[in-house]
Jmol script that loads the backbone (N, CA, C; Angstrom):
load data "model"
ATOM      1  N   MET A   1     107.417  37.307-125.398  1.00  0.00           N
ATOM      2  CA  MET A   1     108.336  36.973-126.464  1.00  0.00           C
ATOM      3  C   MET A   1     108.577  38.199-127.355  1.00  0.00           C
ATOM      4  N   GLU A   2     107.483  38.907-127.653  1.00  0.00           N
ATOM      5  CA  GLU A   2     107.601  40.091-128.498  1.00  0.00           C
ATOM      6  C   GLU A   2     108.516  41.134-127.857  1.00  0.00           C
ATOM      7  N   GLU A   3     108.355  41.312-126.546  1.00  0.00           N
ATOM      8  CA  GLU A   3     109.195  42.267-125.823  1.00  0.00           C
ATOM      9  C   GLU A   3     110.662  41.842-125.882  1.00  0.00           C
ATOM     10  N   PHE A   4     110.913  40.554-125.745  1.00  0.00           N
ATOM     11  CA  PHE A   4     112.271  40.030-125.825  1.00  0.00           C
ATOM     12  C   PHE A   4     112.865  40.324-127.201  1.00  0.00           C
ATOM     13  N   LEU A   5     112.124  40.008-128.256  1.00  0.00           N
ATOM     14  CA  LEU A   5     112.612  40.243-129.615  1.00  0.00           C
ATOM     15  C   LEU A   5     112.822  41.726-129.872  1.00  0.00           C
ATOM     16  N   ASN A   6     111.914  42.555-129.389  1.00  0.00           N
ATOM     17  CA  ASN A   6     112.038  43.994-129.592  1.00  0.00           C
ATOM     18  C   ASN A   6     113.242  44.563-128.859  1.00  0.00           C
ATOM     19  N   GLY A   7     113.713  43.875-127.819  1.00  0.00           N
ATOM     20  CA  GLY A   7     114.912  44.307-127.117  1.00  0.00           C
ATOM     21  C   GLY A   7     116.125  44.363-128.024  1.00  0.00           C
ATOM     22  N   PHE A   8     116.149  43.547-129.041  1.00  0.00           N
ATOM     23  CA  PHE A   8     117.255  43.558-129.994  1.00  0.00           C
ATOM     24  C   PHE A   8     117.186  44.771-130.920  1.00  0.00           C
ATOM     25  N   ASP A   9     116.012  45.378-131.033  1.00  0.00           N
ATOM     26  CA  ASP A   9     115.860  46.536-131.908  1.00  0.00           C
ATOM     27  C   ASP A   9     116.546  47.767-131.335  1.00  0.00           C
ATOM     28  N   GLY A  10     116.572  47.892-130.018  1.00  0.00           N
ATOM     29  CA  GLY A  10     117.186  49.058-129.386  1.00  0.00           C
ATOM     30  C   GLY A  10     116.508  50.340-129.817  1.00  0.00           C
ATOM     31  N   MET A  11     117.225  51.438-129.729  1.00  0.00           N
ATOM     32  CA  MET A  11     116.673  52.749-130.069  1.00  0.00           C
ATOM     33  C   MET A  11     116.461  52.902-131.575  1.00  0.00           C
ATOM     34  N   ARG A  12     117.209  52.165-132.368  1.00  0.00           N
ATOM     35  CA  ARG A  12     117.145  52.310-133.825  1.00  0.00           C
ATOM     36  C   ARG A  12     116.137  51.376-134.472  1.00  0.00           C
ATOM     37  N   GLY A  13     115.597  50.452-133.709  1.00  0.00           N
ATOM     38  CA  GLY A  13     114.762  49.400-134.279  1.00  0.00           C
ATOM     39  C   GLY A  13     113.351  49.821-134.602  1.00  0.00           C
ATOM     40  N   ASN A  14     112.670  48.897-135.283  1.00  0.00           N
ATOM     41  CA  ASN A  14     111.292  49.154-135.697  1.00  0.00           C
ATOM     42  C   ASN A  14     110.285  48.325-134.907  1.00  0.00           C
ATOM     43  N   ASN A  15     110.750  47.529-133.946  1.00  0.00           N
ATOM     44  CA  ASN A  15     109.877  46.717-133.089  1.00  0.00           C
ATOM     45  C   ASN A  15     108.874  45.887-133.881  1.00  0.00           C
ATOM     46  N   ASP A  16     109.374  45.204-134.908  1.00  0.00           N
ATOM     47  CA  ASP A  16     108.494  44.379-135.733  1.00  0.00           C
ATOM     48  C   ASP A  16     108.500  42.908-135.326  1.00  0.00           C
ATOM     49  N   GLY A  17     109.230  42.562-134.266  1.00  0.00           N
ATOM     50  CA  GLY A  17     109.269  41.178-133.808  1.00  0.00           C
ATOM     51  C   GLY A  17     110.206  40.291-134.603  1.00  0.00           C
ATOM     52  N   VAL A  18     110.984  40.896-135.517  1.00  0.00           N
ATOM     53  CA  VAL A  18     111.942  40.159-136.342  1.00  0.00           C
ATOM     54  C   VAL A  18     113.333  40.726-136.060  1.00  0.00           C
ATOM     55  N   ILE A  19     114.287  39.840-135.841  1.00  0.00           N
ATOM     56  CA  ILE A  19     115.657  40.277-135.591  1.00  0.00           C
ATOM     57  C   ILE A  19     116.453  40.106-136.878  1.00  0.00           C
ATOM     58  N   THR A  20     116.840  41.230-137.479  1.00  0.00           N
ATOM     59  CA  THR A  20     117.662  41.173-138.687  1.00  0.00           C
ATOM     60  C   THR A  20     119.128  41.059-138.290  1.00  0.00           C
ATOM     61  N   LYS A  21     119.976  40.739-139.250  1.00  0.00           N
ATOM     62  CA  LYS A  21     121.411  40.648-138.974  1.00  0.00           C
ATOM     63  C   LYS A  21     121.936  42.002-138.486  1.00  0.00           C
ATOM     64  N   ASP A  22     121.477  43.090-139.081  1.00  0.00           N
ATOM     65  CA  ASP A  22     121.919  44.419-138.649  1.00  0.00           C
ATOM     66  C   ASP A  22     121.479  44.710-137.218  1.00  0.00           C
ATOM     67  N   GLU A  23     120.238  44.349-136.869  1.00  0.00           N
ATOM     68  CA  GLU A  23     119.745  44.560-135.505  1.00  0.00           C
ATOM     69  C   GLU A  23     120.562  43.742-134.508  1.00  0.00           C
ATOM     70  N   TRP A  24     120.847  42.507-134.874  1.00  0.00           N
ATOM     71  CA  TRP A  24     121.648  41.624-134.020  1.00  0.00           C
ATOM     72  C   TRP A  24     123.030  42.238-133.779  1.00  0.00           C
ATOM     73  N   THR A  25     123.670  42.679-134.855  1.00  0.00           N
ATOM     74  CA  THR A  25     124.999  43.267-134.769  1.00  0.00           C
ATOM     75  C   THR A  25     124.977  44.553-133.948  1.00  0.00           C
ATOM     76  N   ASP A  26     123.994  45.411-134.198  1.00  0.00           N
ATOM     77  CA  ASP A  26     123.881  46.661-133.435  1.00  0.00           C
ATOM     78  C   ASP A  26     123.686  46.380-131.951  1.00  0.00           C
ATOM     79  N   TYR A  27     122.833  45.400-131.631  1.00  0.00           N
ATOM     80  CA  TYR A  27     122.563  45.067-130.230  1.00  0.00           C
ATOM     81  C   TYR A  27     123.852  44.673-129.514  1.00  0.00           C
ATOM     82  N   TYR A  28     124.611  43.747-130.126  1.00  0.00           N
ATOM     83  CA  TYR A  28     125.821  43.285-129.467  1.00  0.00           C
ATOM     84  C   TYR A  28     126.943  44.312-129.529  1.00  0.00           C
ATOM     85  N   SER A  29     126.943  45.185-130.516  1.00  0.00           N
ATOM     86  CA  SER A  29     127.913  46.290-130.533  1.00  0.00           C
ATOM     87  C   SER A  29     127.652  47.222-129.368  1.00  0.00           C
ATOM     88  N   ASP A  30     126.382  47.567-129.162  1.00  0.00           N
ATOM     89  CA  ASP A  30     126.027  48.424-128.030  1.00  0.00           C
ATOM     90  C   ASP A  30     126.356  47.744-126.701  1.00  0.00           C
ATOM     91  N   LEU A  31     126.025  46.462-126.587  1.00  0.00           N
ATOM     92  CA  LEU A  31     126.285  45.721-125.355  1.00  0.00           C
ATOM     93  C   LEU A  31     127.785  45.660-125.059  1.00  0.00           C
ATOM     94  N   SER A  32     128.581  45.422-126.085  1.00  0.00           N
ATOM     95  CA  SER A  32     130.027  45.273-125.870  1.00  0.00           C
ATOM     96  C   SER A  32     130.655  46.537-125.300  1.00  0.00           C
ATOM     97  N   MET A  33     130.078  47.694-125.595  1.00  0.00           N
ATOM     98  CA  MET A  33     130.627  48.950-125.071  1.00  0.00           C
ATOM     99  C   MET A  33     130.471  49.058-123.558  1.00  0.00           C
ATOM    100  N   SER A  34     129.510  48.320-123.003  1.00  0.00           N
ATOM    101  CA  SER A  34     129.275  48.418-121.560  1.00  0.00           C
ATOM    102  C   SER A  34     130.026  47.349-120.762  1.00  0.00           C
ATOM    103  N   LEU A  35     130.774  46.512-121.433  1.00  0.00           N
ATOM    104  CA  LEU A  35     131.497  45.435-120.756  1.00  0.00           C
ATOM    105  C   LEU A  35     132.927  45.853-120.446  1.00  0.00           C
ATOM    106  N   PRO A  36     133.524  45.261-119.433  1.00  0.00           N
ATOM    107  CA  PRO A  36     134.844  45.706-118.973  1.00  0.00           C
ATOM    108  C   PRO A  36     135.991  45.488-119.960  1.00  0.00           C
ATOM    109  N   SER A  37     135.890  44.484-120.829  1.00  0.00           N
ATOM    110  CA  SER A  37     136.996  44.217-121.752  1.00  0.00           C
ATOM    111  C   SER A  37     136.505  43.407-122.944  1.00  0.00           C
ATOM    112  N   ASP A  38     137.312  43.409-124.003  1.00  0.00           N
ATOM    113  CA  ASP A  38     136.996  42.594-125.174  1.00  0.00           C
ATOM    114  C   ASP A  38     137.035  41.106-124.827  1.00  0.00           C
ATOM    115  N   GLU A  39     137.970  40.736-123.963  1.00  0.00           N
ATOM    116  CA  GLU A  39     138.083  39.335-123.568  1.00  0.00           C
ATOM    117  C   GLU A  39     136.812  38.867-122.859  1.00  0.00           C
ATOM    118  N   TYR A  40     136.250  39.734-122.023  1.00  0.00           N
ATOM    119  CA  TYR A  40     135.003  39.406-121.333  1.00  0.00           C
ATOM    120  C   TYR A  40     133.878  39.203-122.345  1.00  0.00           C
ATOM    121  N   PHE A  41     133.809  40.097-123.331  1.00  0.00           N
ATOM    122  CA  PHE A  41     132.784  39.985-124.369  1.00  0.00           C
ATOM    123  C   PHE A  41     132.919  38.663-125.137  1.00  0.00           C
ATOM    124  N   VAL A  42     134.135  38.331-125.508  1.00  0.00           N
ATOM    125  CA  VAL A  42     134.372  37.084-126.254  1.00  0.00           C
ATOM    126  C   VAL A  42     133.944  35.883-125.423  1.00  0.00           C
ATOM    127  N   LYS A  43     134.341  35.852-124.161  1.00  0.00           N
ATOM    128  CA  LYS A  43     133.962  34.728-123.295  1.00  0.00           C
ATOM    129  C   LYS A  43     132.446  34.648-123.119  1.00  0.00           C
ATOM    130  N   MET A  44     131.799  35.814-122.991  1.00  0.00           N
ATOM    131  CA  MET A  44     130.342  35.835-122.856  1.00  0.00           C
ATOM    132  C   MET A  44     129.682  35.251-124.112  1.00  0.00           C
ATOM    133  N   MET A  45     130.124  35.680-125.288  1.00  0.00           N
ATOM    134  CA  MET A  45     129.536  35.189-126.538  1.00  0.00           C
ATOM    135  C   MET A  45     129.790  33.692-126.715  1.00  0.00           C
ATOM    136  N   GLU A  46     130.997  33.257-126.389  1.00  0.00           N
ATOM    137  CA  GLU A  46     131.307  31.836-126.493  1.00  0.00           C
ATOM    138  C   GLU A  46     130.426  31.017-125.557  1.00  0.00           C
ATOM    139  N   SER A  47     130.219  31.515-124.358  1.00  0.00           N
ATOM    140  CA  SER A  47     129.419  30.801-123.377  1.00  0.00           C
ATOM    141  C   SER A  47     127.936  30.790-123.736  1.00  0.00           C
ATOM    142  N   VAL A  48     127.404  31.954-124.061  1.00  0.00           N
ATOM    143  CA  VAL A  48     125.968  32.073-124.336  1.00  0.00           C
ATOM    144  C   VAL A  48     125.562  31.352-125.611  1.00  0.00           C
ATOM    145  N   TRP A  49     126.325  31.544-126.668  1.00  0.00           N
ATOM    146  CA  TRP A  49     125.922  31.014-127.978  1.00  0.00           C
ATOM    147  C   TRP A  49     126.699  29.778-128.406  1.00  0.00           C
ATOM    148  N   GLN A  50     127.569  29.270-127.523  1.00  0.00           N
ATOM    149  CA  GLN A  50     128.344  28.061-127.833  1.00  0.00           C
ATOM    150  C   GLN A  50     129.081  28.215-129.156  1.00  0.00           C
ATOM    151  N   ILE A  51     129.761  29.359-129.290  1.00  0.00           N
ATOM    152  CA  ILE A  51     130.538  29.632-130.498  1.00  0.00           C
ATOM    153  C   ILE A  51     131.997  29.771-130.116  1.00  0.00           C
ATOM    154  N   CYS A  52     132.855  29.782-131.106  1.00  0.00           N
ATOM    155  CA  CYS A  52     134.290  29.886-130.890  1.00  0.00           C
ATOM    156  C   CYS A  52     134.803  31.109-131.640  1.00  0.00           C
ATOM    157  N   GLU A  53     135.701  31.857-131.021  1.00  0.00           N
ATOM    158  CA  GLU A  53     136.231  33.059-131.664  1.00  0.00           C
ATOM    159  C   GLU A  53     137.065  32.726-132.889  1.00  0.00           C
ATOM    160  N   ASP A  54     137.529  31.513-133.012  1.00  0.00           N
ATOM    161  CA  ASP A  54     138.363  31.107-134.134  1.00  0.00           C
ATOM    162  C   ASP A  54     137.689  31.484-135.448  1.00  0.00           C
ATOM    163  N   GLU A  55     138.255  32.481-136.145  1.00  0.00           N
ATOM    164  CA  GLU A  55     137.641  32.986-137.369  1.00  0.00           C
ATOM    165  C   GLU A  55     137.665  31.967-138.507  1.00  0.00           C
ATOM    166  N   THR A  56     138.509  30.952-138.396  1.00  0.00           N
ATOM    167  CA  THR A  56     138.561  29.945-139.451  1.00  0.00           C
ATOM    168  C   THR A  56     137.510  28.866-139.241  1.00  0.00           C
ATOM    169  N   ALA A  57     136.928  28.843-138.034  1.00  0.00           N
ATOM    170  CA  ALA A  57     135.906  27.844-137.732  1.00  0.00           C
ATOM    171  C   ALA A  57     134.628  28.190-138.490  1.00  0.00           C
ATOM    172  N   GLY A  58     133.999  27.191-139.038  1.00  0.00           N
ATOM    173  CA  GLY A  58     132.770  27.416-139.773  1.00  0.00           C
ATOM    174  C   GLY A  58     131.565  26.874-139.029  1.00  0.00           C
ATOM    175  N   VAL A  59     130.435  27.451-139.312  1.00  0.00           N
ATOM    176  CA  VAL A  59     129.178  26.966-138.769  1.00  0.00           C
ATOM    177  C   VAL A  59     128.302  26.615-139.955  1.00  0.00           C
ATOM    178  N   SER A  60     127.865  25.394-139.972  1.00  0.00           N
ATOM    179  CA  SER A  60     127.066  24.951-141.110  1.00  0.00           C
ATOM    180  C   SER A  60     125.624  25.404-140.971  1.00  0.00           C
ATOM    181  N   ALA A  61     124.945  25.451-142.085  1.00  0.00           N
ATOM    182  CA  ALA A  61     123.526  25.790-142.080  1.00  0.00           C
ATOM    183  C   ALA A  61     122.757  24.770-141.245  1.00  0.00           C
ATOM    184  N   GLU A  62     123.198  23.538-141.269  1.00  0.00           N
ATOM    185  CA  GLU A  62     122.543  22.483-140.491  1.00  0.00           C
ATOM    186  C   GLU A  62     122.672  22.739-138.993  1.00  0.00           C
ATOM    187  N   GLN A  63     123.838  23.205-138.549  1.00  0.00           N
ATOM    188  CA  GLN A  63     124.034  23.526-137.132  1.00  0.00           C
ATOM    189  C   GLN A  63     123.122  24.675-136.714  1.00  0.00           C
ATOM    190  N   ILE A  64     122.987  25.669-137.556  1.00  0.00           N
ATOM    191  CA  ILE A  64     122.113  26.798-137.255  1.00  0.00           C
ATOM    192  C   ILE A  64     120.663  26.339-137.189  1.00  0.00           C
ATOM    193  N   LYS A  65     120.242  25.497-138.121  1.00  0.00           N
ATOM    194  CA  LYS A  65     118.882  24.962-138.098  1.00  0.00           C
ATOM    195  C   LYS A  65     118.634  24.179-136.810  1.00  0.00           C
ATOM    196  N   HIS A  66     119.617  23.382-136.404  1.00  0.00           N
ATOM    197  CA  HIS A  66     119.478  22.589-135.181  1.00  0.00           C
ATOM    198  C   HIS A  66     119.331  23.496-133.958  1.00  0.00           C
ATOM    199  N   LEU A  67     120.156  24.531-133.850  1.00  0.00           N
ATOM    200  CA  LEU A  67     120.074  25.456-132.724  1.00  0.00           C
ATOM    201  C   LEU A  67     118.721  26.163-132.710  1.00  0.00           C
ATOM    202  N   THR A  68     118.271  26.624-133.855  1.00  0.00           N
ATOM    203  CA  THR A  68     116.974  27.302-133.943  1.00  0.00           C
ATOM    204  C   THR A  68     115.848  26.360-133.530  1.00  0.00           C
ATOM    205  N   LYS A  69     115.894  25.130-134.004  1.00  0.00           N
ATOM    206  CA  LYS A  69     114.868  24.150-133.659  1.00  0.00           C
ATOM    207  C   LYS A  69     114.877  23.862-132.156  1.00  0.00           C
ATOM    208  N   THR A  70     116.060  23.750-131.579  1.00  0.00           N
ATOM    209  CA  THR A  70     116.181  23.485-130.151  1.00  0.00           C
ATOM    210  C   THR A  70     115.623  24.638-129.326  1.00  0.00           C
ATOM    211  N   MET A  71     115.954  25.866-129.717  1.00  0.00           N
ATOM    212  CA  MET A  71     115.450  27.028-128.988  1.00  0.00           C
ATOM    213  C   MET A  71     113.930  27.120-129.071  1.00  0.00           C
ATOM    214  N   ARG A  72     113.371  26.870-130.241  1.00  0.00           N
ATOM    215  CA  ARG A  72     111.910  26.897-130.388  1.00  0.00           C
ATOM    216  C   ARG A  72     111.251  25.830-129.517  1.00  0.00           C
ATOM    217  N   ALA A  73     111.829  24.645-129.512  1.00  0.00           N
ATOM    218  CA  ALA A  73     111.270  23.555-128.710  1.00  0.00           C
ATOM    219  C   ALA A  73     111.307  23.909-127.226  1.00  0.00           C
ATOM    220  N   LYS A  74     112.416  24.480-126.766  1.00  0.00           N
ATOM    221  CA  LYS A  74     112.527  24.865-125.355  1.00  0.00           C
ATOM    222  C   LYS A  74     111.494  25.933-125.010  1.00  0.00           C
ATOM    223  N   LEU A  75     111.324  26.902-125.888  1.00  0.00           N
ATOM    224  CA  LEU A  75     110.331  27.946-125.637  1.00  0.00           C
ATOM    225  C   LEU A  75     108.930  27.361-125.542  1.00  0.00           C
ATOM    226  N   LEU A  76     108.609  26.424-126.418  1.00  0.00           N
ATOM    227  CA  LEU A  76     107.290  25.793-126.375  1.00  0.00           C
ATOM    228  C   LEU A  76     107.118  24.955-125.119  1.00  0.00           C
ATOM    229  N   ASP A  77     108.174  24.253-124.709  1.00  0.00           N
ATOM    230  CA  ASP A  77     108.124  23.452-123.477  1.00  0.00           C
ATOM    231  C   ASP A  77     107.836  24.321-122.264  1.00  0.00           C
ATOM    232  N   PHE A  78     108.472  25.479-122.221  1.00  0.00           N
ATOM    233  CA  PHE A  78     108.328  26.363-121.072  1.00  0.00           C
ATOM    234  C   PHE A  78     107.004  27.120-121.063  1.00  0.00           C
ATOM    235  N   SER A  79     106.362  27.239-122.203  1.00  0.00           N
ATOM    236  CA  SER A  79     105.236  28.159-122.302  1.00  0.00           C
ATOM    237  C   SER A  79     103.911  27.615-121.771  1.00  0.00           C
ATOM    238  N   ALA A  80     103.783  26.334-121.568  1.00  0.00           N
ATOM    239  CA  ALA A  80     102.504  25.750-121.147  1.00  0.00           C
ATOM    240  C   ALA A  80     102.032  26.341-119.827  1.00  0.00           C
ATOM    241  N   GLY A  81     100.963  27.146-119.885  1.00  0.00           N
ATOM    242  CA  GLY A  81     100.352  27.703-118.683  1.00  0.00           C
ATOM    243  C   GLY A  81     101.168  28.780-117.988  1.00  0.00           C
ATOM    244  N   GLN A  82     102.113  29.394-118.679  1.00  0.00           N
ATOM    245  CA  GLN A  82     102.965  30.398-118.059  1.00  0.00           C
ATOM    246  C   GLN A  82     102.815  31.748-118.760  1.00  0.00           C
ATOM    247  N   THR A  83     103.130  32.800-118.038  1.00  0.00           N
ATOM    248  CA  THR A  83     103.140  34.131-118.637  1.00  0.00           C
ATOM    249  C   THR A  83     104.391  34.276-119.497  1.00  0.00           C
ATOM    250  N   GLU A  84     104.407  35.307-120.362  1.00  0.00           N
ATOM    251  CA  GLU A  84     105.587  35.546-121.191  1.00  0.00           C
ATOM    252  C   GLU A  84     106.821  35.770-120.335  1.00  0.00           C
ATOM    253  N   GLU A  85     106.659  36.495-119.225  1.00  0.00           N
ATOM    254  CA  GLU A  85     107.787  36.767-118.342  1.00  0.00           C
ATOM    255  C   GLU A  85     108.358  35.469-117.788  1.00  0.00           C
ATOM    256  N   MET A  86     107.487  34.584-117.354  1.00  0.00           N
ATOM    257  CA  MET A  86     107.947  33.299-116.818  1.00  0.00           C
ATOM    258  C   MET A  86     108.659  32.489-117.894  1.00  0.00           C
ATOM    259  N   VAL A  87     108.117  32.487-119.095  1.00  0.00           N
ATOM    260  CA  VAL A  87     108.728  31.741-120.202  1.00  0.00           C
ATOM    261  C   VAL A  87     110.134  32.260-120.466  1.00  0.00           C
ATOM    262  N   LEU A  88     110.282  33.579-120.545  1.00  0.00           N
ATOM    263  CA  LEU A  88     111.601  34.151-120.819  1.00  0.00           C
ATOM    264  C   LEU A  88     112.592  33.875-119.690  1.00  0.00           C
ATOM    265  N   ARG A  89     112.143  34.019-118.452  1.00  0.00           N
ATOM    266  CA  ARG A  89     113.037  33.725-117.322  1.00  0.00           C
ATOM    267  C   ARG A  89     113.517  32.266-117.371  1.00  0.00           C
ATOM    268  N   ASN A  90     112.607  31.357-117.580  1.00  0.00           N
ATOM    269  CA  ASN A  90     112.961  29.932-117.632  1.00  0.00           C
ATOM    270  C   ASN A  90     113.842  29.618-118.825  1.00  0.00           C
ATOM    271  N   THR A  91     113.582  30.258-119.950  1.00  0.00           N
ATOM    272  CA  THR A  91     114.397  30.023-121.145  1.00  0.00           C
ATOM    273  C   THR A  91     115.818  30.487-120.893  1.00  0.00           C
ATOM    274  N   PHE A  92     115.973  31.680-120.329  1.00  0.00           N
ATOM    275  CA  PHE A  92     117.315  32.184-120.047  1.00  0.00           C
ATOM    276  C   PHE A  92     118.024  31.303-119.026  1.00  0.00           C
ATOM    277  N   ARG A  93     117.311  30.821-118.018  1.00  0.00           N
ATOM    278  CA  ARG A  93     117.926  29.908-117.041  1.00  0.00           C
ATOM    279  C   ARG A  93     118.408  28.638-117.732  1.00  0.00           C
ATOM    280  N   GLU A  94     117.607  28.103-118.615  1.00  0.00           N
ATOM    281  CA  GLU A  94     117.957  26.869-119.321  1.00  0.00           C
ATOM    282  C   GLU A  94     119.223  27.059-120.174  1.00  0.00           C
ATOM    283  N   PHE A  95     119.265  28.150-120.923  1.00  0.00           N
ATOM    284  CA  PHE A  95     120.399  28.366-121.811  1.00  0.00           C
ATOM    285  C   PHE A  95     121.610  28.940-121.093  1.00  0.00           C
ATOM    286  N   ASP A  96     121.399  29.497-119.903  1.00  0.00           N
ATOM    287  CA  ASP A  96     122.508  30.027-119.113  1.00  0.00           C
ATOM    288  C   ASP A  96     123.274  28.870-118.508  1.00  0.00           C
TER     289      ASP A  96
END
end "model"
wireframe off; spacefill off
backbone 0.3
color backbone group
């Protein structure tokens, strides 16, 4: 899990296991440069995070809390008797 979180830090990060808004933005800015088009990036973000590009659309604090709670629960479900690598692979499969 720590390795996964530190992946968001990239070259500029401090590897503290916490993803700040700046780290999140930097990670996806770097990632977007390696993708074939902006449209591909938008579709990827919409698919992965179940978000909409519509800038007028709002996300409530309650929706964010629900997503965070769901992700934590899935990680805990997957972790019983498994290595970190197995947990991450299964988590990505579930959310993919």
